[in-house]
N, C-alpha and C positions, 0 to 999 in steps of 0.2 A: 756702244756703236749704234746699234739698232735704234735707239732713242734719238741718238745726234741725226741719224739717216733720217727717221722720222720725222723729227723737230725740224730740219733744214728742208727738207721736201715740202712740208705744210707752209714754212715759212715763205719759199720761194712760189709756192701758188698763191698765197695771200698777197704777195708782194705784185706779182703779174697782174692779179685780179683788178689789184687796187690800181696801178697804173695803166690800165685798161681803162677804166672807167674815169680817172684822176686825170689822166695825162700828166707832160712834164712840169716841173716847177723850176722856174728861172733862177739861177744864182744870182744873187744882188751884190755880193762882194766886190770890191775893186782892186785894183794895184796886184800886189804879191798873194795876196790871198785868194784873187781868183785866180792866177797861173797854178797855186797850190791846189788849190781846190780841182781845177781841169786835169792837171798832173794826176792826183790821186783818183780821179773819177774813172779817167782813161784804162788805167793800170788795172784797176777794179772792175771795169766793166769787161774788159778783154779776159781778164784772169778767171771771171765767174761765168762767163761762156763756155771756156775750155774745162773748167772744174766740174762741170756738169757730168760728160763722158766717164772722166777719170774718177768719180767718185762712185758711179754705178758699176765701173768694171772694177775698183777695189772693194766694193762691196760684197758683189756677187762671188768675186773670186773667193773672199773669207765665208762667205755662207755655203761655197762648195768645196770648204774645207782645202782649197789649193793655197796654202800658208807660203809655199815656196814662192809662187807667182804673186800673190797678193804681197808680198813685203817689197817684192822689186817696183810695185807700181804706188805700195801705201809711202814710200820716202820720197816721192814727188807729191803723191795727192795729200797729204797732212799739211806741209808748209804752205800750199798753194791754198789749200782751205782754209788754214788759218790766217792769211793774208787776206783773204777774200772778206772773210769775217770781221776783222778787225777794219780793215779801209771801209766796210760797208757801215760801220757803225762812225766813224769818223766824216764819211761824206755827209750822213744824216745829220750829226751835230753840227758841222760847217752849214748847212744847208737850212736847218730849221732852230738852230740854238745859237751859234756863234755869229751868223749873219741873217737874221731872218727878214723877209720881205715885209717891208715900212707898213 
């Protein structure tokens, strides 16, 4: 879990640095693909922001060996973290591989 935490933290830092310098990339798809992309992107973005404090709380409760409190929040953190991870890959694939800009 420490490895997952460190890797995710490094990814988040690299993601934020990249988008700070690169900016936004417009989605070129049309029709239902556009609707689907923005539906996935919006839930991904909202939950990605919400998951950060949950991850820190979950991690530090385990670190402090407060496993009773850790389990209560980990029940929410794990599925949300998995959703954010999977939808992030889907957004990436849709933006850069399935519907690449011309």
